[in-house]
N, C-alpha and C positions, 0 to 999 in steps of 0.2 A: 770776045765781043760784048760781052755783057758788062764788064767794066768799061769798057771806051762809050759804051751807051750812057752811061750815068755822068760823062764828063760835058761842064758846060765852059765855055770860054769867054774871058771877061777881057775888058782893055786893060784894068789896072786893078790894085789893090782895094782901092776905094769901092771899084764896080762889085768886087767879090763879096767884100762885106755888105755890101748894097743888097746883094744877091742872098747872101746868108740871113740877113736880117728878113728878109721878106720871106724867106721860107720856113724859118724858125721863130721868127716873133720877137727876136731880141738881136741886139749886135753882138757879134763874136768877140771872144779877146782874141787877140794878135800875139801869136807866138813865134819867135824866130830861133832858128838855128846858127851855131856859129864853131869852125873847128877851134877859135881862139879860146883859151882857157880865160874864164871870168869869175871870181868872187862873189858876183851879185847874180851869178844864174839860179835858174831854179831845177832843183834838181829832177831825175826821172821819178824818183819816189813820189816829192812832193806834187810833181806833175800828174801822176796816178791818181793820186788823192783828190785833187781837184776834178780831175775826171769824174771820178767815181761820186762826187758828194755834189757835184754841180750840175743844172741842166742846162747850163750856158754852152752854146757853141764854140768851138774853137778853129780859128783859122792858121794853120800851122805854114809856115814859111821856110822854106829851103834854098840857101844861096848855092852858087856853082862855086867853083874852084877859088875865086875872087870874093866869095861871099857877099850879103847884102849889102846894098850902100847905105851909108851913114846916116841917110836922111831917113828911110826905112827903118832902120835901127833905132833912130831916136823916137818913134811913133808906135813902138811895140809894148804890149802890156808885159812880156816877160821874154827872156832869153833862156832857152834849155840849156842844161849844160853840155858841153863837146862830148863826143862819145870818144872815148880814150883806149887804145889797142895796147899790145905790148908794146913796152918799150917809150911807148907816149907818140907813135906813130899814130896821126887821127887823120889824114887828107883821103877821105872816101870818095868814090862817085856817089852823084847825088841819089842816084839809086840804092847803092847799098846802104849810104847814110840812112834814106827815108824807112827801108825794110829794117834795120836795126833800129832803129827809133820806133817804128809804130810796133815793133816786138816789145820793145820794153814799157811801151805806154799800154798798149792795148791786151798784150798776151793775158791768158789766165794766169793765175798764181801756180806756182808749182810746190 
């Protein structure tokens, strides 16, 4: 229940950005995920460093099995590297991908 009380519903990505800017005092960087391999992607290591060194908020967008719309992908500041599994399999449910991604970005170093 505590986690659900923290949620705020918004109409679209622009409204989410505005909401974050109002709460944090600065516009968030917009990061997206994709299952596709992309040479231009931001590695999880690079993303961790940005999160550690910057005070700027991040709005992380996770797509569905069909991915995010091309119009959304054109607007993002960075695309995070795809989560790779054994034998190249990387089609995960959004919940699983989110959990793995949050662990890779926010978990304490071991």
